[in-house]
C-alpha positions as a Markdown table, in Angstrom:
| # | Residue | x | y | z |
|---|---|---|---|---|
| 1 | Met | 50.5 | 98.6 | 140.1 |
| 2 | Phe | 49.8 | 95.1 | 141.4 |
| 3 | Lys | 48.6 | 96.5 | 144.7 |
| 4 | Ser | 46.2 | 98.8 | 142.9 |
| 5 | Val | 44.8 | 96.1 | 140.7 |
| 6 | Phe | 44.3 | 93.7 | 143.5 |
| 7 | Phe | 42.6 | 96.3 | 145.6 |
| 8 | Ile | 40.1 | 97.2 | 142.8 |
| 9 | Leu | 39.5 | 93.5 | 142.2 |
| 10 | Arg | 38.8 | 92.8 | 145.8 |
| 11 | Ile | 36.3 | 95.6 | 146.1 |
| 12 | Gly | 34.7 | 94.7 | 142.8 |
| 13 | Ile | 34.4 | 91.0 | 143.6 |
| 14 | Ala | 32.9 | 91.8 | 147.0 |
| 15 | Trp | 30.3 | 94.2 | 145.6 |
| 16 | Gly | 29.8 | 91.9 | 142.6 |
| 17 | Ile | 28.8 | 89.0 | 144.8 |
| 18 | Ala | 26.5 | 91.2 | 146.9 |
| 19 | Thr | 24.9 | 92.6 | 143.7 |
| 20 | Met | 24.4 | 89.2 | 142.2 |
| 21 | Leu | 22.6 | 88.1 | 145.4 |
| 22 | Val | 20.4 | 91.1 | 145.3 |
| 23 | Val | 19.6 | 90.6 | 141.6 |
| 24 | Ala | 18.9 | 86.9 | 142.2 |
| 25 | Leu | 16.5 | 87.7 | 145.0 |
| 26 | Tyr | 14.9 | 90.4 | 142.9 |
| 27 | Ser | 14.5 | 87.9 | 139.9 |
| 28 | Gly | 12.9 | 85.3 | 142.2 |
| 29 | Leu | 10.1 | 87.5 | 143.3 |
| 30 | Pro | 6.7 | 86.6 | 141.8 |
| 31 | Leu | 5.5 | 88.9 | 138.9 |
| 32 | Ile | 8.9 | 90.7 | 139.0 |
| 33 | Gly | 11.2 | 88.1 | 137.8 |
| 34 | Gln | 10.0 | 88.6 | 134.2 |
| 35 | Phe | 11.3 | 92.2 | 134.3 |
| 36 | Gln | 15.1 | 91.7 | 134.2 |
| 37 | Ala | 16.1 | 95.1 | 132.7 |
| 38 | Pro | 15.9 | 97.1 | 136.0 |
| 39 | Ala | 18.0 | 94.5 | 137.8 |
| 40 | Ile | 20.6 | 94.5 | 135.1 |
| 41 | Leu | 20.8 | 98.3 | 135.1 |
| 42 | Phe | 21.0 | 98.3 | 138.9 |
| 43 | Ala | 23.9 | 95.8 | 138.8 |
| 44 | Phe | 25.9 | 97.7 | 136.2 |
| 45 | Gly | 25.3 | 101.1 | 137.8 |
| 46 | Thr | 26.3 | 99.8 | 141.2 |
| 47 | Met | 29.5 | 98.2 | 139.9 |
| 48 | Gly | 30.3 | 101.4 | 137.9 |
| 49 | Leu | 30.0 | 103.6 | 141.0 |
| 50 | Val | 32.0 | 101.1 | 143.1 |
| 51 | Ile | 34.9 | 100.9 | 140.7 |
| 52 | Ala | 34.9 | 104.7 | 140.4 |
| 53 | Gly | 35.0 | 105.1 | 144.2 |
| 54 | Ala | 37.8 | 102.6 | 144.4 |
| 55 | Phe | 39.9 | 104.5 | 141.9 |
| 56 | Ser | 39.2 | 107.7 | 143.8 |
| 57 | His | 40.4 | 106.1 | 147.0 |
| 58 | Leu | 43.6 | 104.9 | 145.3 |
| 59 | His | 44.2 | 108.3 | 143.9 |
| 60 | Arg | 43.8 | 110.1 | 147.2 |
| 61 | Val | 45.9 | 107.6 | 149.1 |
| 62 | Arg | 48.7 | 108.1 | 146.6 |
| 63 | Leu | 48.4 | 111.9 | 147.0 |
| 64 | Ile | 48.6 | 111.9 | 150.8 |
| 65 | Ala | 51.0 | 108.9 | 151.4 |
| 66 | Gly | 53.1 | 109.2 | 148.2 |
| 67 | Arg | 52.7 | 105.4 | 147.6 |
| 68 | Val | 50.2 | 102.7 | 147.4 |
| 69 | Ala | 50.8 | 99.7 | 149.7 |
| 70 | Asp | 48.8 | 97.5 | 152.0 |
| 71 | Glu | 49.5 | 99.8 | 155.0 |
| 72 | Thr | 48.4 | 102.9 | 153.2 |
| 73 | Leu | 45.3 | 101.4 | 151.6 |
| 74 | Asp | 44.0 | 99.9 | 154.8 |
| 75 | Asn | 41.0 | 101.6 | 156.5 |
| 76 | Arg | 42.5 | 100.7 | 159.9 |
| 77 | Gln | 45.8 | 102.2 | 160.9 |
| 78 | Lys | 48.1 | 101.4 | 163.7 |
| 79 | Arg | 51.2 | 103.3 | 165.0 |
| 80 | Val | 53.6 | 102.5 | 167.8 |
| 81 | Ile | 55.5 | 105.6 | 168.8 |
| 82 | Glu | 58.3 | 105.7 | 171.4 |
| 83 | Ile | 58.3 | 109.0 | 173.4 |
| 84 | Pro | 61.4 | 109.7 | 175.5 |
| 85 | Leu | 59.4 | 111.0 | 178.4 |
| 86 | Glu | 58.0 | 109.4 | 181.6 |
| 87 | Ala | 54.6 | 107.7 | 180.9 |
| 88 | Gly | 52.5 | 110.4 | 182.6 |
| 89 | Glu | 54.2 | 113.2 | 180.6 |
| 90 | Ala | 53.9 | 111.1 | 177.4 |
| 91 | Phe | 50.2 | 110.7 | 178.1 |
| 92 | Asp | 49.7 | 114.5 | 178.6 |
| 93 | Leu | 51.5 | 115.1 | 175.3 |
| 94 | Val | 49.4 | 112.6 | 173.4 |
| 95 | Asp | 46.2 | 113.8 | 174.9 |
| 96 | Ala | 47.0 | 117.4 | 173.9 |
| 97 | Ala | 47.9 | 116.3 | 170.3 |
| 98 | Ile | 44.6 | 114.4 | 169.9 |
| 99 | Arg | 42.6 | 117.3 | 171.1 |
| 100 | Glu | 44.1 | 119.5 | 168.4 |
| 101 | Leu | 42.9 | 117.3 | 165.5 |
| 102 | Pro | 40.4 | 119.0 | 163.2 |
| 103 | Gly | 36.9 | 117.6 | 163.7 |
| 104 | Val | 37.7 | 115.8 | 166.9 |
| 105 | Glu | 34.8 | 115.4 | 169.4 |
| 106 | Gly | 33.8 | 113.2 | 172.3 |
| 107 | Val | 37.4 | 113.0 | 173.7 |
| 108 | Arg | 37.5 | 110.7 | 176.7 |
| 109 | Ser | 40.8 | 110.4 | 178.5 |
| 110 | Ala | 41.8 | 108.5 | 181.7 |
| 111 | Arg | 45.2 | 109.4 | 183.0 |
| 112 | Asp | 45.3 | 106.5 | 185.5 |
| 113 | Ser | 44.9 | 103.9 | 182.8 |
| 114 | Leu | 46.8 | 106.0 | 180.3 |
| 115 | Gln | 44.2 | 105.8 | 177.6 |
| 116 | Val | 42.5 | 108.3 | 175.3 |
| 117 | Arg | 39.5 | 107.6 | 173.0 |
| 118 | Ala | 37.9 | 110.1 | 170.6 |
| 119 | Lys | 35.7 | 110.4 | 167.5 |
| 120 | Ile | 36.6 | 112.4 | 164.5 |
| 121 | Ala | 34.1 | 113.6 | 162.0 |
| 122 | Arg | 34.8 | 112.5 | 158.4 |
| 123 | Pro | 35.2 | 115.5 | 156.2 |
| 124 | His | 33.5 | 116.0 | 152.9 |
| 125 | Leu | 36.7 | 116.0 | 150.9 |
| 126 | Tyr | 35.3 | 117.3 | 147.6 |
| 127 | Gly | 32.2 | 119.1 | 148.8 |
| 128 | Glu | 28.9 | 117.2 | 148.8 |
| 129 | Pro | 29.5 | 113.9 | 147.0 |
| 130 | Pro | 27.6 | 113.6 | 143.7 |
| 131 | Leu | 25.0 | 110.9 | 143.4 |
| 132 | Gln | 25.2 | 110.5 | 147.2 |
| 133 | Arg | 21.8 | 108.8 | 147.3 |
| 134 | Trp | 22.9 | 106.3 | 144.7 |
| 135 | Asn | 26.5 | 105.8 | 145.5 |
| 136 | Pro | 26.8 | 102.3 | 147.2 |
| 137 | Leu | 30.1 | 103.2 | 148.9 |
| 138 | Leu | 28.3 | 105.8 | 150.9 |
| 139 | Trp | 25.2 | 103.8 | 151.8 |
| 140 | Phe | 26.7 | 102.3 | 154.9 |
| 141 | Ala | 29.7 | 104.6 | 155.4 |
| 142 | Pro | 29.9 | 105.9 | 159.0 |
| 143 | Asp | 30.0 | 109.7 | 159.6 |
| 144 | His | 32.9 | 109.4 | 162.0 |
| 145 | Asn | 36.2 | 107.7 | 162.4 |
| 146 | Gln | 37.4 | 106.7 | 165.9 |
| 147 | Leu | 40.8 | 106.5 | 167.5 |
| 148 | Gln | 42.3 | 105.0 | 170.6 |
| 149 | Ala | 45.7 | 105.8 | 172.1 |
| 150 | Thr | 47.3 | 103.7 | 174.9 |
| 151 | Val | 50.5 | 104.7 | 176.7 |
| 152 | Thr | 52.6 | 101.8 | 178.0 |
| 153 | Pro | 55.3 | 102.7 | 180.6 |
| 154 | Ala | 58.8 | 101.5 | 179.4 |
| 155 | Gly | 61.3 | 102.6 | 182.0 |
| 156 | Asp | 62.0 | 106.3 | 181.6 |
| 157 | Ser | 60.0 | 106.5 | 178.4 |
| 158 | Gly | 56.4 | 105.8 | 177.2 |
| 159 | Arg | 55.3 | 103.6 | 174.3 |
| 160 | Val | 52.2 | 104.9 | 172.5 |
| 161 | Thr | 50.0 | 102.5 | 170.6 |
| 162 | Leu | 47.7 | 104.4 | 168.3 |
| 163 | Ile | 44.7 | 102.9 | 166.4 |
| 164 | Cys | 42.7 | 104.9 | 163.9 |
| 165 | Glu | 39.7 | 103.1 | 162.3 |
| 166 | Pro | 36.2 | 103.7 | 160.9 |
| 167 | Glu | 33.3 | 103.6 | 163.2 |
| 168 | Ser | 32.1 | 100.3 | 161.7 |
| 169 | Pro | 33.0 | 96.6 | 162.1 |
| 170 | Ala | 35.9 | 95.1 | 160.3 |
| 171 | Trp | 33.9 | 93.1 | 157.7 |
| 172 | Ser | 32.7 | 96.4 | 156.2 |
| 173 | Asp | 36.3 | 97.0 | 154.9 |
| 174 | Trp | 35.4 | 94.6 | 152.1 |
| 175 | Phe | 32.8 | 97.0 | 150.8 |
| 176 | Leu | 33.7 | 100.5 | 152.1 |
| 177 | Val | 36.7 | 102.8 | 151.8 |
| 178 | Asp | 37.7 | 105.7 | 154.0 |
| 179 | Asp | 39.5 | 107.8 | 151.4 |
| 180 | Gly | 42.7 | 107.7 | 153.4 |
| 181 | Thr | 41.2 | 109.7 | 156.3 |
| 182 | Asn | 42.4 | 107.3 | 159.0 |
| 183 | Phe | 45.9 | 107.3 | 157.5 |
| 184 | Glu | 45.8 | 111.1 | 157.6 |
| 185 | Asn | 44.7 | 111.1 | 161.3 |
| 186 | Ala | 47.4 | 108.6 | 162.3 |
| 187 | Glu | 50.1 | 110.6 | 160.5 |
| 188 | Ala | 48.8 | 113.9 | 161.9 |
| 189 | Ile | 49.0 | 112.7 | 165.5 |
| 190 | Ala | 52.5 | 111.3 | 164.9 |
| 191 | Arg | 53.6 | 114.6 | 163.5 |
| 192 | Ala | 52.0 | 116.5 | 166.4 |
| 193 | Ile | 53.8 | 114.3 | 168.9 |
| 194 | Thr | 57.1 | 114.8 | 167.1 |
| 195 | Arg | 56.6 | 118.5 | 166.9 |
| 196 | Arg | 55.8 | 118.8 | 170.7 |
| 197 | Ile | 58.8 | 116.7 | 171.6 |
| 198 | Gly | 61.0 | 118.9 | 169.4 |
| 199 | Glu | 59.6 | 122.0 | 171.1 |
| 200 | Arg | 60.3 | 120.5 | 174.5 |
| 201 | Arg | 63.8 | 119.7 | 173.6 |
| 202 | Arg | 64.4 | 123.1 | 172.1 |
| 203 | Gly | 63.0 | 124.6 | 175.3 |
| 204 | Glu | 65.3 | 122.5 | 177.5 |
| 205 | Arg | 68.3 | 123.4 | 175.3 |
| 206 | Ala | 67.4 | 127.1 | 175.5 |
| 207 | Ser | 66.9 | 126.9 | 179.3 |
| 208 | Ala | 70.3 | 125.1 | 179.7 |
| 209 | Ala | 72.0 | 127.8 | 177.5 |
| 210 | Gln | 70.3 | 130.5 | 179.5 |
| 211 | Thr | 71.4 | 128.9 | 182.8 |
| 212 | Ala | 75.0 | 128.6 | 181.4 |
| 213 | Thr | 74.9 | 132.3 | 180.3 |
| 214 | Glu | 73.6 | 133.4 | 183.7 |
| 215 | Lys | 76.3 | 131.4 | 185.4 |
| 216 | Glu | 79.0 | 133.0 | 183.3 |
| 217 | Leu | 77.6 | 136.5 | 184.0 |
| 218 | Thr | 77.3 | 135.8 | 187.7 |
| 219 | Glu | 80.9 | 134.6 | 187.9 |
| 220 | Ala | 82.1 | 137.5 | 185.8 |
| 221 | Lys | 80.3 | 139.9 | 188.3 |
| 222 | Leu | 81.9 | 138.0 | 191.2 |
| 223 | His | 85.4 | 138.3 | 189.7 |
| 224 | Leu | 84.8 | 142.0 | 189.0 |
| 225 | Leu | 83.7 | 142.5 | 192.6 |
| 226 | His | 86.8 | 140.6 | 193.8 |
| 227 | Ala | 89.0 | 142.8 | 191.6 |
| 228 | Gln | 87.4 | 145.9 | 193.1 |
| 229 | Val | 87.7 | 144.7 | 196.8 |
| 230 | Glu | 91.3 | 143.4 | 196.6 |
| 231 | Pro | 93.0 | 146.8 | 195.7 |
| 232 | His | 91.3 | 148.5 | 198.6 |
| 233 | Phe | 92.7 | 145.9 | 201.0 |
| 234 | Leu | 96.1 | 146.0 | 199.3 |
| 235 | Tyr | 96.4 | 149.8 | 199.5 |
| 236 | Asn | 95.4 | 149.8 | 203.2 |
| 237 | Thr | 98.0 | 147.1 | 204.0 |
| 238 | Leu | 100.8 | 148.8 | 202.1 |
| 239 | Ala | 100.0 | 152.1 | 203.8 |
| 240 | Ser | 100.1 | 150.4 | 207.2 |
| 241 | Ala | 103.4 | 148.7 | 206.3 |
| 242 | Gln | 104.9 | 152.0 | 205.1 |
| 243 | Leu | 104.0 | 153.6 | 208.5 |
| 244 | Leu | 105.5 | 150.7 | 210.4 |
| 245 | Thr | 108.8 | 150.8 | 208.6 |
| 246 | Arg | 109.6 | 154.0 | 210.6 |
| 247 | Ser | 108.2 | 152.9 | 214.0 |
| 248 | Asp | 108.5 | 149.1 | 214.0 |
| 249 | Pro | 110.4 | 147.6 | 211.0 |
| 250 | Ala | 110.0 | 144.1 | 212.3 |
| 251 | Arg | 106.2 | 144.3 | 212.3 |
| 252 | Ala | 106.4 | 145.9 | 208.9 |
| 253 | Glu | 108.4 | 143.0 | 207.6 |
| 254 | Ala | 106.0 | 140.5 | 209.1 |
| 255 | Met | 103.1 | 142.3 | 207.5 |
| 256 | Leu | 104.7 | 142.3 | 204.1 |
| 257 | Gly | 105.5 | 138.6 | 204.5 |
| 258 | His | 101.8 | 137.8 | 205.2 |
| 259 | Leu | 100.8 | 140.1 | 202.3 |
| 260 | Ile | 103.0 | 138.1 | 199.9 |
| 261 | Gln | 101.5 | 134.9 | 201.2 |
| 262 | Tyr | 98.0 | 136.3 | 200.7 |
| 263 | Leu | 98.7 | 137.5 | 197.2 |
| 264 | Arg | 100.4 | 134.1 | 196.3 |
| 265 | Arg | 97.1 | 132.4 | 197.1 |
| 266 | Ser | 94.9 | 135.1 | 195.6 |
| 267 | Leu | 96.3 | 135.9 | 192.2 |
| 268 | Pro | 95.8 | 132.4 | 190.6 |
| 269 | Asp | 92.1 | 132.5 | 191.5 |
| 270 | Ala | 91.4 | 135.1 | 188.9 |
| 271 | Arg | 91.7 | 132.1 | 186.5 |
| 272 | Asp | 90.5 | 129.2 | 188.6 |
| 273 | Asp | 87.0 | 129.2 | 190.1 |
| 274 | Met | 87.5 | 126.1 | 192.3 |
| 275 | Ser | 90.1 | 125.7 | 195.1 |
| 276 | Thr | 90.5 | 123.5 | 198.2 |
| 277 | Leu | 89.7 | 124.2 | 201.8 |
| 278 | Gly | 93.5 | 124.0 | 202.6 |
| 279 | Val | 94.4 | 126.6 | 200.1 |
| 280 | Glu | 91.5 | 128.9 | 201.1 |
| 281 | Leu | 92.5 | 128.5 | 204.8 |
| 282 | Glu | 96.0 | 129.6 | 204.0 |
| 283 | Arg | 94.7 | 132.7 | 202.2 |
| 284 | Ala | 92.3 | 133.5 | 205.1 |
| 285 | Leu | 95.0 | 133.1 | 207.7 |
| 286 | Ala | 97.4 | 135.4 | 205.8 |
| 287 | Tyr | 94.7 | 138.0 | 205.7 |
| 288 | Leu | 94.0 | 137.6 | 209.4 |
| 289 | Glu | 97.7 | 137.9 | 210.3 |
| 290 | Ile | 97.8 | 141.1 | 208.4 |
| 291 | Leu | 94.8 | 142.4 | 210.4 |
| 292 | Lys | 96.3 | 141.2 | 213.7 |
| 293 | Ile | 99.3 | 143.4 | 213.1 |
| 294 | Arg | 96.9 | 146.3 | 212.3 |
| 295 | Met | 94.4 | 145.6 | 215.1 |
| 296 | Gly | 96.8 | 144.3 | 217.7 |
| 297 | Asp | 95.3 | 142.7 | 220.7 |
| 298 | Arg | 91.8 | 143.5 | 219.5 |
| 299 | Leu | 91.9 | 140.5 | 217.2 |
| 300 | Ala | 92.3 | 136.8 | 218.2 |
| 301 | Val | 92.0 | 133.8 | 215.8 |
| 302 | Gln | 91.2 | 130.2 | 216.5 |
| 303 | Val | 91.4 | 127.5 | 213.8 |
| 304 | Asp | 90.1 | 123.9 | 214.0 |
| 305 | Val | 90.3 | 122.4 | 210.6 |
| 306 | Pro | 91.4 | 118.7 | 210.5 |
| 307 | Gln | 94.1 | 117.9 | 208.0 |
| 308 | Ala | 91.9 | 115.2 | 206.4 |
| 309 | Leu | 89.3 | 117.8 | 205.4 |
| 310 | Arg | 91.7 | 120.3 | 203.8 |
| 311 | Ala | 91.6 | 118.6 | 200.4 |
| 312 | Thr | 87.8 | 119.3 | 200.2 |
| 313 | Thr | 86.9 | 121.2 | 197.1 |
| 314 | Leu | 85.7 | 124.7 | 197.8 |
| 315 | Pro | 84.9 | 127.7 | 195.5 |
| 316 | Ala | 87.8 | 130.2 | 195.5 |
| 317 | Met | 87.4 | 133.2 | 197.8 |
| 318 | Met | 84.3 | 131.8 | 199.5 |
| 319 | Leu | 85.9 | 131.3 | 202.9 |
| 320 | Gln | 87.6 | 134.7 | 202.5 |
| 321 | Thr | 84.2 | 136.4 | 202.0 |
| 322 | Leu | 82.9 | 134.9 | 205.3 |
| 323 | Val | 86.1 | 136.0 | 207.1 |
| 324 | Glu | 86.0 | 139.5 | 205.8 |
| 325 | Asn | 82.3 | 139.7 | 206.8 |
| 326 | Ala | 83.2 | 138.6 | 210.4 |
| 327 | Ile | 85.9 | 141.3 | 210.6 |
| 328 | Lys | 84.1 | 144.2 | 208.8 |
| 329 | His | 80.6 | 143.7 | 210.3 |
| 330 | Gly | 81.4 | 141.9 | 213.6 |
| 331 | Leu | 84.8 | 142.9 | 215.1 |
| 332 | Glu | 86.0 | 146.2 | 213.6 |
| 333 | Pro | 82.9 | 148.2 | 214.8 |
| 334 | Arg | 83.5 | 146.8 | 218.3 |
| 335 | Thr | 85.9 | 148.8 | 220.5 |
| 336 | Gly | 87.3 | 145.8 | 222.3 |
| 337 | Gly | 87.6 | 143.7 | 219.1 |
| 338 | Gly | 87.1 | 140.0 | 219.5 |
| 339 | Thr | 87.8 | 136.5 | 218.2 |
| 340 | Val | 87.3 | 134.8 | 214.8 |
| 341 | Trp | 86.8 | 131.0 | 214.7 |
| 342 | Ile | 87.3 | 128.9 | 211.6 |
| 343 | Arg | 86.2 | 125.3 | 212.0 |
| 344 | Ala | 85.4 | 122.4 | 209.7 |
| 345 | Arg | 83.7 | 119.0 | 210.3 |
| 346 | Pro | 82.2 | 116.1 | 208.4 |
| 347 | Asp | 78.4 | 116.6 | 208.0 |
| 348 | Asp | 76.2 | 113.8 | 206.6 |
| 349 | Gly | 78.3 | 112.9 | 203.6 |
| 350 | Gly | 79.6 | 116.5 | 203.1 |
| 351 | Val | 81.8 | 119.0 | 204.9 |
| 352 | Ala | 80.6 | 122.0 | 206.9 |
| 353 | Val | 82.9 | 124.9 | 207.2 |
| 354 | Thr | 82.0 | 127.6 | 209.8 |
| 355 | Val | 83.3 | 131.1 | 210.3 |
| 356 | Ala | 82.1 | 132.6 | 213.6 |
| 357 | Asp | 82.8 | 135.7 | 215.6 |
| 358 | Asp | 81.8 | 137.2 | 218.9 |
| 359 | Gly | 81.3 | 140.7 | 217.5 |
| 360 | Glu | 78.3 | 143.0 | 217.1 |
| 361 | Gly | 76.0 | 140.3 | 215.7 |
| 362 | Phe | 72.8 | 141.1 | 213.7 |
| 363 | Asn | 73.1 | 144.8 | 214.3 |
| 364 | Ser | 71.3 | 147.0 | 211.7 |
| 365 | Lys | 74.1 | 149.5 | 211.9 |
| 366 | Thr | 76.8 | 147.0 | 211.0 |
| 367 | Ser | 74.9 | 144.4 | 208.9 |
| 368 | Gly | 75.9 | 145.9 | 205.6 |
| 369 | Thr | 74.1 | 145.3 | 202.3 |
| 370 | Gly | 74.3 | 141.5 | 202.3 |
| 371 | Ile | 75.8 | 141.4 | 198.8 |
| 372 | Gly | 78.7 | 139.2 | 199.9 |
| 373 | Leu | 76.4 | 136.5 | 201.4 |
| 374 | Lys | 74.1 | 136.8 | 198.4 |
| 375 | Asn | 77.0 | 136.1 | 196.1 |
| 376 | Val | 78.1 | 133.1 | 198.1 |
| 377 | Arg | 74.6 | 131.6 | 197.9 |
| 378 | Glu | 74.4 | 132.3 | 194.2 |
| 379 | Arg | 77.8 | 130.7 | 193.5 |
| 380 | Leu | 76.8 | 127.6 | 195.6 |
| 381 | Arg | 73.6 | 127.3 | 193.6 |
| 382 | Leu | 75.3 | 127.5 | 190.3 |
| 383 | Arg | 78.2 | 125.3 | 191.2 |
| 384 | Tyr | 76.4 | 122.5 | 193.2 |
| 385 | Ala | 72.8 | 122.7 | 191.8 |
| 386 | Gly | 71.2 | 122.6 | 195.3 |
| 387 | Ser | 73.5 | 120.1 | 197.0 |
| 388 | Ala | 75.3 | 122.8 | 198.9 |
| 389 | Asn | 74.1 | 125.6 | 201.1 |
| 390 | Leu | 74.9 | 128.6 | 203.3 |
| 391 | Ser | 73.4 | 129.1 | 206.8 |
| 392 | Val | 73.8 | 132.2 | 208.9 |
| 393 | Ile | 72.8 | 132.2 | 212.5 |
| 394 | Ala | 73.4 | 134.2 | 215.7 |
| 395 | Asn | 76.4 | 133.0 | 217.7 |
| 396 | Phe | 76.3 | 132.6 | 221.4 |
| 397 | Pro | 76.7 | 134.8 | 223.5 |
| 398 | Ser | 77.2 | 137.3 | 220.7 |
| 399 | Gly | 78.2 | 137.6 | 217.1 |
| 400 | Val | 77.4 | 135.6 | 214.0 |
| 401 | Ala | 78.2 | 132.1 | 212.8 |
| 402 | Ala | 78.1 | 131.4 | 209.0 |
| 403 | Thr | 78.4 | 127.8 | 207.8 |
| 404 | Ile | 79.0 | 126.6 | 204.2 |
| 405 | Thr | 78.1 | 122.9 | 203.6 |
| 406 | Val | 79.4 | 121.3 | 200.5 |
| 407 | Pro | 79.6 | 117.8 | 199.2 |
| 408 | Ala | 82.7 | 115.9 | 200.1 |
| 409 | Ala | 83.2 | 114.7 | 196.5 |
| 410 | Val | 84.5 | 117.0 | 193.7 |
| 411 | Pro | 81.6 | 118.4 | 191.6 |
| 412 | Ser | 81.6 | 117.2 | 188.0 |
| 413 | Asn | 81.9 | 120.7 | 186.6 |
| 414 | Gly | 84.6 | 121.8 | 189.0 |
| 415 | Ala | 87.7 | 123.6 | 187.8 |
| 416 | Gly | 91.2 | 122.5 | 188.5 |
| 417 | His | 92.8 | 122.6 | 191.9 |
| 418 | Glu | 95.9 | 124.4 | 193.1 |
């Protein structure tokens, strides 16, 4: 109540002094000073309209702000808003919010200086004002409000300073009211900024959730593919061992021993997505030993993996996929067979693991569908977010060399190790 009374007294006193000066000047004019009635009527009429306009301003401010206080009654509004975005992105967001204001015109924005200026037409809140020609609060009232937004970089965020004010000098605030329009404009821009930040955050969460879902689906498909491939290899190995029990029991026993070793390293990976280079190498060598029994002298294996690198984190079955590709598409179609090389070396803060062969190479008849390599690339993308890669090149003088490069450190979202 005190704020309302003080506001009305302030407006009334300012207009009272101005009116008294006008009446005094009027009364001092020759031949006019004796006619006091028009001056008195003018003074009372003016003060009546001023007080009515002040009450109207108070009522509207209370409606839109819910309270009457110095900051809500003021014709000039200032807001400081922290935006959790880089300054350039914060500027774009503020600029878009300002351009959506009703009645906005003459928007001037400078991205280099991170400033936006605009004018906003003052609305006729209650239609055409009655007694407009005689209402002193409208004699000098501007037709537009103006605003200025400045974005100040603050590390990884931007601080927006927003000023909404009438298009008139500050002294006019003693005589004029804006009916809360600048308070409305400041609050509208603040709401628009909040809404846009909320939409951005929801979009980021939805994108993260979609990425997580895609990752789970991809890994589920890979596990399903693994489950489909393993039985085929298992059946062929058992069939070969069954035949060897009659003709060469020693080789059959060796084959079953390698199969046990292979299965010991393979079965836990149905639960764990991450493994180590050492564990994957043991699995691959067990697989190759089985094939050496089946292929005989047609298959040779050379391994050069330093002990210090065998603790490197590696997605399960990834090395196995490259070895199987070398056998299936490189050596098996070749009458004379060939050699598989497995090598590892440090590589610019990471570890490069290469599987090479001297088989058929990039031959359209033996290149397959590429699903295995596509799955390897997809798993690397999902697991390492761009910090790992797969390269496949021609080997010299024949064959193919596939290299997986992974970070030397364990990824933050990695699973447990065996």
